[in-house]
Each structure stands twice: as structure tokens, then as C-alpha cells.
All heavy atoms as a GROMACS GRO file, in nm:
protein
  470
    1MET      N    1  -3.057   5.933  11.594
    1MET     CA    2  -2.929   5.887  11.637
    1MET      C    3  -2.900   5.756  11.569
    1MET      O    4  -2.978   5.659  11.584
    1MET     CB    5  -2.933   5.866  11.789
    1MET     CG    6  -2.965   5.991  11.872
    1MET     SD    7  -2.833   6.112  11.868
    1MET     CE    8  -2.702   6.014  11.931
    2VAL      N    9  -2.791   5.749  11.497
    2VAL     CA   10  -2.752   5.626  11.427
    2VAL      C   11  -2.680   5.534  11.523
    2VAL      O   12  -2.705   5.416  11.529
    2VAL     CB   13  -2.666   5.660  11.302
    2VAL    CG1   14  -2.621   5.534  11.234
    2VAL    CG2   15  -2.744   5.749  11.205
    3SER      N   16  -2.587   5.592  11.599
    3SER     CA   17  -2.513   5.510  11.698
    3SER      C   18  -2.449   5.599  11.803
    3SER      O   19  -2.430   5.720  11.780
    3SER     CB   20  -2.407   5.425  11.627
    3SER     OG   21  -2.305   5.509  11.574
    4GLY      N   22  -2.426   5.543  11.918
    4GLY     CA   23  -2.362   5.617  12.024
    4GLY      C   24  -2.456   5.662  12.130
    4GLY      O   25  -2.576   5.630  12.132
    5ARG      N   26  -2.403   5.747  12.221
    5ARG     CA   27  -2.476   5.797  12.333
    5ARG      C   28  -2.438   5.942  12.353
    5ARG      O   29  -2.321   5.979  12.336
    5ARG     CB   30  -2.441   5.714  12.457
    5ARG     CG   31  -2.554   5.690  12.552
    5ARG     CD   32  -2.519   5.594  12.667
    5ARG     NE   33  -2.388   5.619  12.729
    5ARG     CZ   34  -2.283   5.540  12.715
    5ARG    NH1   35  -2.293   5.424  12.648
    5ARG    NH2   36  -2.169   5.566  12.776
    6GLY      N   37  -2.534   6.023  12.393
    6GLY     CA   38  -2.504   6.162  12.416
    6GLY      C   39  -2.617   6.231  12.490
    6GLY      O   40  -2.705   6.167  12.549
    7LYS      N   41  -2.614   6.364  12.484
    7LYS     CA   42  -2.714   6.445  12.553
    7LYS      C   43  -2.749   6.563  12.464
    7LYS      O   44  -2.661   6.628  12.409
    7LYS     CB   45  -2.661   6.491  12.687
    7LYS     CG   46  -2.752   6.583  12.764
    7LYS     CD   47  -2.697   6.618  12.900
    7LYS     CE   48  -2.578   6.705  12.895
    7LYS     NZ   49  -2.531   6.754  13.022
    8ALA      N   50  -2.878   6.593  12.452
    8ALA     CA   51  -2.923   6.712  12.381
    8ALA      C   52  -2.980   6.810  12.482
    8ALA      O   53  -3.048   6.768  12.575
    8ALA     CB   54  -3.026   6.676  12.275
    9THR      N   55  -2.950   6.937  12.464
    9THR     CA   56  -3.009   7.042  12.547
    9THR      C   57  -3.083   7.135  12.446
    9THR      O   58  -3.020   7.190  12.361
    9THR     CB   59  -2.904   7.118  12.628
    9THR    OG1   60  -2.829   7.025  12.704
    9THR    CG2   61  -2.966   7.219  12.720
   10VAL      N   62  -3.211   7.147  12.464
   10VAL     CA   63  -3.294   7.232  12.376
   10VAL      C   64  -3.371   7.328  12.467
   10VAL      O   65  -3.449   7.291  12.549
   10VAL     CB   66  -3.395   7.147  12.295
   10VAL    CG1   67  -3.475   7.235  12.205
   10VAL    CG2   68  -3.322   7.038  12.210
   11ASP      N   69  -3.337   7.458  12.447
   11ASP     CA   70  -3.396   7.564  12.530
   11ASP      C   71  -3.391   7.531  12.677
   11ASP      O   72  -3.489   7.548  12.753
   11ASP     CB   73  -3.542   7.594  12.488
   11ASP     CG   74  -3.547   7.680  12.360
   11ASP    OD1   75  -3.445   7.744  12.327
   11ASP    OD2   76  -3.653   7.682  12.294
   12GLY      N   77  -3.277   7.476  12.724
   12GLY     CA   78  -3.252   7.450  12.864
   12GLY      C   79  -3.301   7.314  12.915
   12GLY      O   80  -3.273   7.279  13.026
   13MET      N   81  -3.375   7.241  12.830
   13MET     CA   82  -3.424   7.110  12.872
   13MET      C   83  -3.331   7.003  12.820
   13MET      O   84  -3.301   6.996  12.702
   13MET     CB   85  -3.565   7.085  12.813
   13MET     CG   86  -3.668   7.186  12.861
   13MET     SD   87  -3.717   7.165  13.030
   13MET     CE   88  -3.806   7.015  13.021
   14GLU      N   89  -3.282   6.916  12.912
   14GLU     CA   90  -3.186   6.813  12.873
   14GLU      C   91  -3.257   6.682  12.843
   14GLU      O   92  -3.358   6.649  12.904
   14GLU     CB   93  -3.086   6.785  12.988
   14GLU     CG   94  -2.993   6.903  13.010
   14GLU     CD   95  -2.887   6.873  13.115
   14GLU    OE1   96  -2.887   6.763  13.173
   14GLU    OE2   97  -2.802   6.960  13.140
   15GLN      N   98  -3.204   6.609  12.745
   15GLN     CA   99  -3.257   6.478  12.705
   15GLN      C  100  -3.141   6.388  12.675
   15GLN      O  101  -3.052   6.424  12.598
   15GLN     CB  102  -3.345   6.494  12.580
   15GLN     CG  103  -3.399   6.363  12.529
   15GLN     CD  104  -3.482   6.380  12.403
   15GLN    OE1  105  -3.529   6.489  12.371
   15GLN    NE2  106  -3.502   6.274  12.330
   16ILE      N  107  -3.141   6.268  12.733
   16ILE     CA  108  -3.040   6.167  12.703
   16ILE      C  109  -3.066   6.109  12.567
   16ILE      O  110  -3.184   6.082  12.533
   16ILE     CB  111  -3.039   6.053  12.811
   16ILE    CG1  112  -3.011   6.113  12.949
   16ILE    CG2  113  -2.940   5.942  12.775
   16ILE    CD1  114  -2.879   6.183  12.963
   17LEU      N  115  -2.966   6.092  12.487
   17LEU     CA  116  -2.982   6.039  12.350
   17LEU      C  117  -2.911   5.903  12.337
   17LEU      O  118  -2.798   5.888  12.383
   17LEU     CB  119  -2.917   6.134  12.247
   17LEU     CG  120  -2.976   6.275  12.243
   17LEU    CD1  121  -2.893   6.363  12.149
   17LEU    CD2  122  -3.120   6.271  12.202
   18ARG      N  123  -2.982   5.811  12.276
   18ARG     CA  124  -2.930   5.679  12.248
   18ARG      C  125  -2.962   5.638  12.106
   18ARG      O  126  -3.049   5.702  12.041
   18ARG     CB  127  -2.992   5.577  12.346
   18ARG     CG  128  -2.949   5.598  12.490
   18ARG     CD  129  -3.002   5.488  12.578
   18ARG     NE  130  -2.959   5.503  12.718
   18ARG     CZ  131  -3.023   5.573  12.808
   18ARG    NH1  132  -3.136   5.632  12.777
   18ARG    NH2  133  -2.976   5.585  12.928
   19THR      N  134  -2.900   5.535  12.057
   19THR     CA  135  -2.922   5.484  11.920
   19THR      C  136  -3.072   5.467  11.898
   19THR      O  137  -3.145   5.413  11.979
   19THR     CB  138  -2.852   5.351  11.902
   19THR    OG1  139  -2.710   5.372  11.920
   19THR    CG2  140  -2.875   5.297  11.758
   20GLY      N  141  -3.121   5.522  11.786
   20GLY     CA  142  -3.262   5.509  11.750
   20GLY      C  143  -3.347   5.631  11.791
   20GLY      O  144  -3.459   5.646  11.741
   21ASP      N  145  -3.294   5.712  11.878
   21ASP     CA  146  -3.375   5.831  11.923
   21ASP      C  147  -3.385   5.934  11.810
   21ASP      O  148  -3.296   5.946  11.726
   21ASP     CB  149  -3.311   5.898  12.045
   21ASP     CG  150  -3.330   5.822  12.173
   21ASP    OD1  151  -3.410   5.724  12.174
   21ASP    OD2  152  -3.267   5.853  12.274
   22VAL      N  153  -3.492   6.008  11.814
   22VAL     CA  154  -3.517   6.119  11.723
   22VAL      C  155  -3.558   6.241  11.806
   22VAL      O  156  -3.638   6.231  11.895
   22VAL     CB  157  -3.634   6.085  11.624
   22VAL    CG1  158  -3.665   6.205  11.536
   22VAL    CG2  159  -3.597   5.965  11.540
   23ILE      N  160  -3.497   6.354  11.774
   23ILE     CA  161  -3.539   6.479  11.841
   23ILE      C  162  -3.578   6.580  11.734
   23ILE      O  163  -3.522   6.579  11.624
   23ILE     CB  164  -3.432   6.537  11.936
   23ILE    CG1  165  -3.303   6.572  11.858
   23ILE    CG2  166  -3.401   6.443  12.050
   23ILE    CD1  167  -3.202   6.645  11.942
   24THR      N  168  -3.678   6.661  11.765
   24THR     CA  169  -3.720   6.766  11.676
   24THR      C  170  -3.691   6.901  11.745
   24THR      O  171  -3.727   6.919  11.861
   24THR     CB  172  -3.872   6.755  11.648
   24THR    OG1  173  -3.895   6.626  11.592
   24THR    CG2  174  -3.917   6.864  11.552
   25ILE      N  175  -3.626   6.989  11.672
   25ILE     CA  176  -3.592   7.119  11.724
   25ILE      C  177  -3.652   7.225  11.636
   25ILE      O  178  -3.620   7.233  11.516
   25ILE     CB  179  -3.436   7.137  11.729
   25ILE    CG1  180  -3.375   7.024  11.808
   25ILE    CG2  181  -3.400   7.274  11.781
   25ILE    CD1  182  -3.222   7.014  11.794
   26ALA      N  183  -3.742   7.304  11.689
   26ALA     CA  184  -3.810   7.407  11.614
   26ALA      C  185  -3.713   7.521  11.579
   26ALA      O  186  -3.616   7.546  11.653
   26ALA     CB  187  -3.929   7.464  11.694
   27ALA      N  188  -3.741   7.590  11.471
   27ALA     CA  189  -3.658   7.704  11.430
   27ALA      C  190  -3.652   7.805  11.544
   27ALA      O  191  -3.751   7.830  11.610
   27ALA     CB  192  -3.716   7.768  11.305
   28GLY      N  193  -3.534   7.854  11.568
   28GLY     CA  194  -3.516   7.957  11.673
   28GLY      C  195  -3.485   7.904  11.813
   28GLY      O  196  -3.450   7.980  11.902
   29CYS      N  197  -3.496   7.773  11.832
   29CYS     CA  198  -3.460   7.711  11.960
   29CYS      C  199  -3.311   7.707  11.978
   29CYS      O  200  -3.239   7.666  11.890
   29CYS     CB  201  -3.518   7.571  11.974
   29CYS     SG  202  -3.696   7.565  11.993
   30LYS      N  203  -3.266   7.748  12.096
   30LYS     CA  204  -3.126   7.736  12.133
   30LYS      C  205  -3.097   7.589  12.169
   30LYS      O  206  -3.168   7.533  12.249
   30LYS     CB  207  -3.098   7.828  12.251
   30LYS     CG  208  -2.952   7.849  12.280
   30LYS     CD  209  -2.944   7.954  12.393
   30LYS     CE  210  -2.800   7.986  12.426
   30LYS     NZ  211  -2.793   8.084  12.534
   31HIS      N  212  -3.000   7.527  12.102
   31HIS     CA  213  -2.979   7.383  12.122
   31HIS      C  214  -2.833   7.345  12.112
   31HIS      O  215  -2.752   7.418  12.053
   31HIS     CB  216  -3.061   7.302  12.021
   31HIS     CG  217  -3.024   7.330  11.881
   31HIS    ND1  218  -3.073   7.439  11.812
   31HIS    CD2  219  -2.947   7.263  11.795
   31HIS    CE1  220  -3.024   7.436  11.689
   31HIS    NE2  221  -2.948   7.331  11.675
   32MET      N  222  -2.800   7.229  12.174
   32MET     CA  223  -2.665   7.175  12.171
   32MET      C  224  -2.670   7.025  12.189
   32MET      O  225  -2.757   6.972  12.259
   32MET     CB  226  -2.587   7.237  12.289
   32MET     CG  227  -2.445   7.178  12.307
   32MET     SD  228  -2.351   7.263  12.440
   32MET     CE  229  -2.444   7.212  12.584
   33VAL      N  230  -2.582   6.954  12.121
   33VAL     CA  231  -2.569   6.809  12.136
   33VAL      C  232  -2.429   6.779  12.184
   33VAL      O  233  -2.331   6.826  12.127
   33VAL     CB  234  -2.597   6.736  12.003
   33VAL    CG1  235  -2.572   6.586  12.017
   33VAL    CG2  236  -2.741   6.759  11.954
   34GLU      N  237  -2.421   6.699  12.293
   34GLU     CA  238  -2.290   6.659  12.348
   34GLU      C  239  -2.275   6.511  12.336
   34GLU      O  240  -2.366   6.432  12.370
   34GLU     CB  241  -2.283   6.695  12.497
   34GLU     CG  242  -2.294   6.843  12.522
   34GLU     CD  243  -2.296   6.871  12.674
   34GLU    OE1  244  -2.186   6.867  12.734
   34GLU    OE2  245  -2.404   6.891  12.726
   35ALA      N  246  -2.160   6.466  12.287
   35ALA     CA  247  -2.133   6.320  12.275
   35ALA      C  248  -2.074   6.268  12.402
   35ALA      O  249  -1.984   6.324  12.462
   35ALA     CB  250  -2.036   6.297  12.160
   36GLU      N  251  -2.131   6.154  12.451
   36GLU     CA  252  -2.072   6.080  12.562
   36GLU      C  253  -1.981   5.967  12.512
   36GLU      O  254  -1.892   5.922  12.583
   36GLU     CB  255  -2.183   6.029  12.652
   36GLU     CG  256  -2.262   6.137  12.720
   36GLU     CD  257  -2.376   6.088  12.803
   36GLU    OE1  258  -2.404   5.964  12.801
   36GLU    OE2  259  -2.442   6.169  12.871
   37THR      N  260  -2.009   5.918  12.392
   37THR     CA  261  -1.929   5.817  12.323
   37THR      C  262  -1.918   5.865  12.180
   37THR      O  263  -1.967   5.972  12.146
   37THR     CB  264  -2.000   5.680  12.322
   37THR    OG1  265  -2.119   5.686  12.244
   37THR    CG2  266  -2.033   5.632  12.463
   38ASP      N  267  -1.848   5.788  12.096
   38ASP     CA  268  -1.852   5.823  11.953
   38ASP      C  269  -1.997   5.832  11.912
   38ASP      O  270  -2.080   5.748  11.948
   38ASP     CB  271  -1.781   5.716  11.868
   38ASP     CG  272  -1.630   5.722  11.881
   38ASP    OD1  273  -1.579   5.826  11.928
   38ASP    OD2  274  -1.564   5.624  11.848
   39LEU      N  275  -2.033   5.938  11.838
   39LEU     CA  276  -2.171   5.967  11.810
   39LEU      C  277  -2.191   5.986  11.663
   39LEU      O  278  -2.120   6.065  11.598
   39LEU     CB  279  -2.209   6.095  11.886
   39LEU     CG  280  -2.350   6.134  11.900
   39LEU    CD1  281  -2.432   6.029  11.976
   39LEU    CD2  282  -2.359   6.268  11.975
   40ASP      N  283  -2.280   5.909  11.603
   40ASP     CA  284  -2.322   5.926  11.466
   40ASP      C  285  -2.465   5.971  11.460
   40ASP      O  286  -2.553   5.904  11.511
   40ASP     CB  287  -2.304   5.797  11.384
   40ASP     CG  288  -2.159   5.753  11.370
   40ASP    OD1  289  -2.075   5.840  11.338
   40ASP    OD2  290  -2.130   5.636  11.394
   41ILE      N  291  -2.489   6.089  11.396
   41ILE     CA  292  -2.623   6.140  11.387
   41ILE      C  293  -2.652   6.180  11.241
   41ILE      O  294  -2.561   6.207  11.164
   41ILE     CB  295  -2.646   6.263  11.479
   41ILE    CG1  296  -2.555   6.380  11.440
   41ILE    CG2  297  -2.625   6.227  11.623
   41ILE    CD1  298  -2.582   6.507  11.520
   42ILE      N  299  -2.778   6.186  11.207
   42ILE     CA  300  -2.822   6.237  11.078
   42ILE      C  301  -2.906   6.367  11.111
   42ILE      O  302  -3.000   6.358  11.188
   42ILE     CB  303  -2.907   6.136  11.003
   42ILE    CG1  304  -2.828   6.012  10.971
   42ILE    CG2  305  -2.966   6.201  10.877
   42ILE    CD1  306  -2.909   5.898  10.911
   43GLU      N  307  -2.864   6.474  11.052
   43GLU     CA  308  -2.935   6.602  11.073
   43GLU      C  309  -3.014   6.634  10.947
   43GLU      O  310  -2.960   6.631  10.836
   43GLU     CB  311  -2.833   6.714  11.099
   43GLU     CG  312  -2.899   6.849  11.113
   43GLU     CD  313  -2.798   6.960  11.138
   43GLU    OE1  314  -2.682   6.932  11.172
   43GLU    OE2  315  -2.836   7.075  11.118
   44VAL      N  316  -3.141   6.664  10.964
   44VAL     CA  317  -3.228   6.700  10.851
   44VAL      C  318  -3.282   6.839  10.878
   44VAL      O  319  -3.346   6.861  10.983
   44VAL     CB  320  -3.344   6.598  10.834
   44VAL    CG1  321  -3.436   6.641  10.718
   44VAL    CG2  322  -3.289   6.459  10.809
   45GLN      N  323  -3.265   6.930  10.785
   45GLN     CA  324  -3.322   7.065  10.802
   45GLN      C  325  -3.430   7.088  10.695
   45GLN      O  326  -3.413   7.041  10.584
   45GLN     CB  327  -3.213   7.173  10.784
   45GLN     CG  328  -3.107   7.165  10.893
   45GLN     CD  329  -3.007   7.281  10.878
   45GLN    OE1  330  -3.024   7.371  10.798
   45GLN    NE2  331  -2.899   7.273  10.953
   46ILE      N  332  -3.535   7.156  10.735
   46ILE     CA  333  -3.647   7.181  10.641
   46ILE      C  334  -3.667   7.332  10.638
   46ILE      O  335  -3.673   7.397  10.741
   46ILE     CB  336  -3.777   7.110  10.692
   46ILE    CG1  337  -3.750   6.959  10.700
   46ILE    CG2  338  -3.892   7.145  10.600
   46ILE    CD1  339  -3.864   6.882  10.765
   47GLY      N  340  -3.680   7.384  10.518
   47GLY     CA  341  -3.706   7.526  10.501
   47GLY      C  342  -3.682   7.567  10.360
   47GLY      O  343  -3.631   7.493  10.276
   48GLU      N  344  -3.721   7.692  10.328
   48GLU     CA  345  -3.703   7.742  10.195
   48GLU      C  346  -3.559   7.779  10.162
   48GLU      O  347  -3.510   7.750  10.054
   48GLU     CB  348  -3.790   7.863  10.172
   48GLU     CG  349  -3.941   7.830  10.171
   48GLU     CD  350  -4.028   7.948  10.143
   48GLU    OE1  351  -3.978   8.048  10.082
   48GLU    OE2  352  -4.143   7.948  10.184
   49ALA      N  353  -3.492   7.838  10.257
   49ALA     CA  354  -3.350   7.877  10.236
   49ALA      C  355  -3.273   7.831  10.359
   49ALA      O  356  -3.283   7.889  10.467
   49ALA     CB  357  -3.339   8.026  10.219
   50ILE      N  358  -3.192   7.728  10.341
   50ILE     CA  359  -3.111   7.678  10.455
   50ILE      C  360  -2.964   7.696  10.418
   50ILE      O  361  -2.916   7.644  10.317
   50ILE     CB  362  -3.141   7.528  10.478
   50ILE    CG1  363  -3.288   7.510  10.511
   50ILE    CG2  364  -3.050   7.473  10.587
   50ILE    CD1  365  -3.334   7.368  10.513
   51ASN      N  366  -2.895   7.773  10.498
   51ASN     CA  367  -2.752   7.793  10.479
   51ASN      C  368  -2.685   7.823  10.612
   51ASN      O  369  -2.753   7.846  10.713
   51ASN     CB  370  -2.725   7.897  10.371
   51ASN     CG  371  -2.782   8.034  10.410
   51ASN    OD1  372  -2.753   8.084  10.517
   51ASN    ND2  373  -2.865   8.089  10.326
   52VAL      N  374  -2.554   7.833  10.610
   52VAL     CA  375  -2.476   7.855  10.732
   52VAL      C  376  -2.510   7.991  10.792
   52VAL      O  377  -2.497   8.009  10.913
   52VAL     CB  378  -2.326   7.837  10.705
   52VAL    CG1  379  -2.275   7.952  10.620
   52VAL    CG2  380  -2.251   7.823  10.835
   53ASP      N  381  -2.556   8.086  10.714
   53ASP     CA  382  -2.586   8.222  10.765
   53ASP      C  383  -2.713   8.228  10.849
   53ASP      O  384  -2.739   8.329  10.915
   53ASP     CB  385  -2.593   8.321  10.650
   53ASP     CG  386  -2.461   8.330  10.577
   53ASP    OD1  387  -2.356   8.322  10.642
   53ASP    OD2  388  -2.464   8.352  10.452
   54ASP      N  389  -2.797   8.124  10.850
   54ASP     CA  390  -2.920   8.131  10.927
   54ASP      C  391  -2.903   8.077  11.068
   54ASP      O  392  -2.999   8.065  11.142
   54ASP     CB  393  -3.035   8.056  10.855
   54ASP     CG  394  -3.021   7.903  10.856
   54ASP    OD1  395  -2.913   7.855  10.899
   54ASP    OD2  396  -3.111   7.835  10.810
   55LYS      N  397  -2.777   8.052  11.108
   55LYS     CA  398  -2.750   7.999  11.244
   55LYS      C  399  -2.682   8.107  11.327
   55LYS      O  400  -2.598   8.184  11.275
   55LYS     CB  401  -2.660   7.875  11.234
   55LYS     CG  402  -2.728   7.760  11.167
   55LYS     CD  403  -2.633   7.645  11.153
   55LYS     CE  404  -2.698   7.525  11.090
   55LYS     NZ  405  -2.753   7.548  10.957
   56LYS      N  406  -2.714   8.111  11.453
   56LYS     CA  407  -2.644   8.199  11.549
   56LYS      C  408  -2.575   8.114  11.647
   56LYS      O  409  -2.636   8.027  11.709
   56LYS     CB  410  -2.746   8.292  11.617
   56LYS     CG  411  -2.683   8.388  11.711
   56LYS     CD  412  -2.786   8.483  11.772
   56LYS     CE  413  -2.716   8.579  11.868
   56LYS     NZ  414  -2.815   8.671  11.924
   57LYS      N  415  -2.445   8.134  11.668
   57LYS     CA  416  -2.366   8.055  11.765
   57LYS      C  417  -2.355   8.131  11.896
   57LYS      O  418  -2.337   8.250  11.899
   57LYS     CB  419  -2.229   8.024  11.708
   57LYS     CG  420  -2.236   7.935  11.587
   57LYS     CD  421  -2.101   7.886  11.545
   57LYS     CE  422  -2.121   7.791  11.430
   57LYS     NZ  423  -1.997   7.720  11.395
   58TYR      N  424  -2.363   8.053  12.006
   58TYR     CA  425  -2.352   8.106  12.142
   58TYR      C  426  -2.236   8.041  12.211
   58TYR      O  427  -2.200   7.930  12.182
   58TYR     CB  428  -2.480   8.072  12.223
   58TYR     CG  429  -2.605   8.135  12.170
   58TYR    CD1  430  -2.685   8.068  12.074
   58TYR    CD2  431  -2.648   8.260  12.211
   58TYR    CE1  432  -2.798   8.123  12.024
   58TYR    CE2  433  -2.763   8.315  12.164
   58TYR     CZ  434  -2.837   8.246  12.071
   58TYR     OH  435  -2.954   8.300  12.019
   59GLU      N  436  -2.177   8.114  12.306
   59GLU     CA  437  -2.074   8.057  12.393
   59GLU      C  438  -2.139   7.957  12.489
   59GLU      O  439  -2.253   7.983  12.536
   59GLU     CB  440  -2.002   8.164  12.470
   59GLU     CG  441  -1.919   8.257  12.382
   59GLU     CD  442  -1.803   8.186  12.318
   59GLU    OE1  443  -1.739   8.099  12.382
   59GLU    OE2  444  -1.775   8.215  12.198
   60ILE      N  445  -2.071   7.851  12.524
   60ILE     CA  446  -2.123   7.754  12.621
   60ILE      C  447  -2.113   7.814  12.760
   60ILE      O  448  -2.007   7.860  12.799
   60ILE     CB  449  -2.043   7.621  12.614
   60ILE    CG1  450  -2.063   7.558  12.476
   60ILE    CG2  451  -2.088   7.524  12.722
   60ILE    CD1  452  -1.975   7.439  12.452
   61GLU      N  453  -2.228   7.813  12.831
   61GLU     CA  454  -2.231   7.861  12.968
   61GLU      C  455  -2.187   7.754  13.063
   61GLU      O  456  -2.237   7.642  13.056
   61GLU     CB  457  -2.371   7.910  13.001
   61GLU     CG  458  -2.417   8.027  12.916
   61GLU     CD  459  -2.560   8.063  12.942
   61GLU    OE1  460  -2.616   8.025  13.046
   61GLU    OE2  461  -2.619   8.136  12.858
   62LYS      N  462  -2.095   7.782  13.149
   62LYS     CA  463  -2.042   7.682  13.242
   62LYS      C  464  -2.089   7.709  13.382
   62LYS      O  465  -2.116   7.812  13.426
   62LYS     CB  466  -1.892   7.676  13.237
   62LYS     CG  467  -1.847   7.642  13.094
   62LYS     CD  468  -1.726   7.557  13.100
   62LYS     CE  469  -1.694   7.527  12.952
   62LYS     NZ  470  -1.623   7.418  12.929
   0.00000   0.00000   0.00000
């Protein structure tokens, strides 16, 4: 997290995010990041083939 405040949900577990925090999300984990303020993040992906087709999008459950 570069700046701001938010919340990450990874496989149903919630974590509050603040500037300086780092989260690791394993491949295949269902995840979401919600901004509570303006949020600047750096996303780093590691793998042999990384593209938009390797992601599955889900509807938000309310």
C-alpha cells in the first residue's frame, strides 16, 4: 500500500489495509480490495504467463 486506507478480503478473511502494508495472495485465491479513502497500491504478479485471461471475475455478494 503506497497511500490511503482500505480493506482486503482474501478467501473470506478480511484485513484492514493502511499505508506500508503488504499482502500476499496465492494463485487461485478469491480476493477483493475495497478503498475507504483514495488508495494507491502497487500490484506485482509472478508467473510464467500473466495476462488478463488468467483471471476469473465474480459478482460481489451482498
